C-alpha positions in Angstrom: 34.4 1.0 34.1 37.8 0.1 33.8 38.3 -2.4 30.2 41.3 -4.2 29.2 41.2 -4.3 25.5 43.6 -7.1 23.8 43.5 -7.7 19.9 45.3 -10.0 17.2 45.0 -9.0 13.8 45.8 -11.1 10.8 48.6 -8.8 8.9 49.6 -11.1 6.1 47.4 -9.1 3.8 46.9 -5.1 3.0 43.1 -5.2 4.3 44.6 -7.2 7.4 47.0 -4.1 8.1 44.6 -1.7 7.2 42.2 -3.5 10.1 45.2 -3.5 12.6 45.6 0.5 12.3 41.7 0.9 12.1 41.3 -0.9 15.4 44.0 1.0 16.9 42.7 4.1 16.0 39.1 3.0 17.7 41.3 2.3 20.9 43.0 5.5 20.6 39.5 7.2 21.4 38.7 5.4 24.1 41.7 4.6 26.1 45.6 4.3 26.5 47.8 2.2 24.9 49.7 0.3 27.2 51.4 -2.4 24.9 51.5 -3.1 21.3 48.0 -4.4 21.4 46.8 -3.5 24.3 45.0 -0.6 25.8 43.1 0.3 28.7 39.8 2.5 28.6 37.8 4.3 31.2 34.4 4.4 29.8 31.1 4.4 31.1 28.5 1.7 29.9 27.2 3.3 27.1 30.6 4.3 25.6 31.9 0.5 26.3 28.8 -1.0 24.2 29.9 1.7 21.3 33.6 0.8 21.3 32.6 -3.0 21.5 30.4 -2.6 18.4 32.9 -0.4 16.5 35.5 -3.1 17.3 33.6 -6.1 16.4 32.2 -4.6 13.1 36.0 -3.4 12.0 37.4 -7.1 12.7 37.4 -10.4 10.4 36.4 -12.9 13.3 37.7 -15.7 11.3 41.1 -14.2 11.0 41.2 -11.5 14.1 40.5 -11.7 17.6 39.4 -8.9 20.0 39.3 -9.3 24.0 37.3 -7.1 26.4 38.2 -7.5 30.4 36.6 -5.7 32.9 38.7 -4.7 35.7 35.7 -3.1 37.7 35.6 0.0 39.8 38.7 -1.2 42.4 40.9 -1.7 39.3 44.5 -0.5 41.0 44.0 -3.5 42.8 43.9 -6.0 40.1 46.9 -4.2 38.0 50.5 -4.7 38.8 53.1 -2.9 36.4 56.8 -3.4 36.3 59.5 -2.3 34.0 59.5 0.4 31.4 57.4 3.3 31.0 54.9 5.0 33.5 51.8 3.4 34.3 48.8 4.8 32.9 46.3 6.1 35.5 43.4 7.6 33.9 42.1 9.0 36.8 45.8 11.4 37.1 45.4 14.8 35.7 45.4 15.5 31.9 48.1 17.3 30.4 47.8 18.1 27.0 
Protein backbone atom coordinates (compact mmCIF):
# COMPACT_ATOMS: atom_id res chain seq x y z
CA UNK A 1 0.00 0.00 0.00
CA UNK A 2 1.21 3.46 -0.84
CA UNK A 3 0.82 5.88 2.07
CA UNK A 4 1.45 9.59 2.41
CA UNK A 5 2.49 10.75 5.88
CA UNK A 6 2.47 14.39 6.94
CA UNK A 7 3.31 15.80 10.33
CA UNK A 8 3.52 19.04 12.23
CA UNK A 9 5.62 18.96 15.39
CA UNK A 10 5.89 21.85 17.80
CA UNK A 11 9.52 22.96 17.93
CA UNK A 12 9.24 25.67 20.57
CA UNK A 13 11.18 23.53 23.05
CA UNK A 14 14.29 21.33 22.85
CA UNK A 15 12.03 18.30 23.46
CA UNK A 16 9.89 19.27 20.48
CA UNK A 17 12.92 19.61 18.22
CA UNK A 18 14.07 16.16 19.36
CA UNK A 19 10.60 14.70 18.59
CA UNK A 20 10.75 16.28 15.13
CA UNK A 21 14.07 14.57 14.39
CA UNK A 22 12.84 11.24 15.79
CA UNK A 23 9.64 11.30 13.74
CA UNK A 24 11.55 12.16 10.56
CA UNK A 25 14.01 9.33 11.23
CA UNK A 26 11.21 6.79 11.65
CA UNK A 27 9.59 7.98 8.42
CA UNK A 28 12.92 7.64 6.60
CA UNK A 29 13.08 4.00 7.72
CA UNK A 30 9.85 3.32 5.79
CA UNK A 31 9.84 5.70 2.84
CA UNK A 32 11.13 8.74 0.99
CA UNK A 33 10.94 12.38 2.05
CA UNK A 34 9.18 14.36 -0.67
CA UNK A 35 8.88 17.65 1.24
CA UNK A 36 10.06 18.85 4.66
CA UNK A 37 7.37 17.11 6.70
CA UNK A 38 5.90 14.86 4.01
CA UNK A 39 6.90 11.27 3.26
CA UNK A 40 5.73 8.75 0.68
CA UNK A 41 5.93 5.20 1.98
CA UNK A 42 5.27 1.87 0.31
CA UNK A 43 4.44 -0.55 3.11
CA UNK A 44 2.50 -3.75 3.63
CA UNK A 45 -0.38 -3.75 6.16
CA UNK A 46 1.84 -5.04 8.99
CA UNK A 47 4.50 -2.40 8.35
CA UNK A 48 1.80 0.28 8.24
CA UNK A 49 0.53 -0.70 11.71
CA UNK A 50 4.11 -0.74 13.02
CA UNK A 51 4.90 2.66 11.48
CA UNK A 52 1.68 4.21 12.75
CA UNK A 53 2.30 2.92 16.28
CA UNK A 54 5.87 4.22 16.32
CA UNK A 55 4.84 7.69 15.16
CA UNK A 56 1.85 7.93 17.48
CA UNK A 57 4.01 6.88 20.43
CA UNK A 58 6.62 9.55 19.63
CA UNK A 59 4.27 12.49 19.13
CA UNK A 60 2.58 14.58 21.82
CA UNK A 61 -1.10 14.81 20.77
CA UNK A 62 -1.60 18.08 22.66
CA UNK A 63 1.22 19.75 20.67
CA UNK A 64 1.79 17.76 17.45
CA UNK A 65 -0.19 16.16 14.65
CA UNK A 66 0.48 13.28 12.27
CA UNK A 67 -1.74 12.45 9.28
CA UNK A 68 -1.83 9.24 7.24
CA UNK A 69 -3.28 9.15 3.72
CA UNK A 70 -3.76 5.75 2.10
CA UNK A 71 -3.35 6.32 -1.64
CA UNK A 72 -4.21 2.73 -2.56
CA UNK A 73 -2.85 0.45 -5.23
CA UNK A 74 -3.43 2.87 -8.10
CA UNK A 75 -1.61 5.71 -6.38
CA UNK A 76 0.08 6.93 -9.59
CA UNK A 77 -3.28 8.25 -10.81
CA UNK A 78 -3.71 10.21 -7.59
CA UNK A 79 -0.32 11.93 -7.48
CA UNK A 80 0.79 14.76 -9.76
CA UNK A 81 4.20 16.38 -9.42
CA UNK A 82 5.34 19.77 -10.69
CA UNK A 83 8.50 21.71 -9.97
CA UNK A 84 11.83 20.85 -8.40
CA UNK A 85 13.23 17.40 -7.85
CA UNK A 86 12.37 14.23 -9.65
CA UNK A 87 9.22 12.53 -8.35
CA UNK A 88 9.73 9.54 -6.10
CA UNK A 89 8.89 6.16 -7.70
CA UNK A 90 8.90 3.41 -5.06
CA UNK A 91 8.54 0.79 -7.80
CA UNK A 92 11.53 2.12 -9.75
CA UNK A 93 15.08 0.78 -9.59
CA UNK A 94 16.93 1.09 -6.30
CA UNK A 95 20.41 2.53 -6.72
CA UNK A 96 22.69 2.18 -3.72
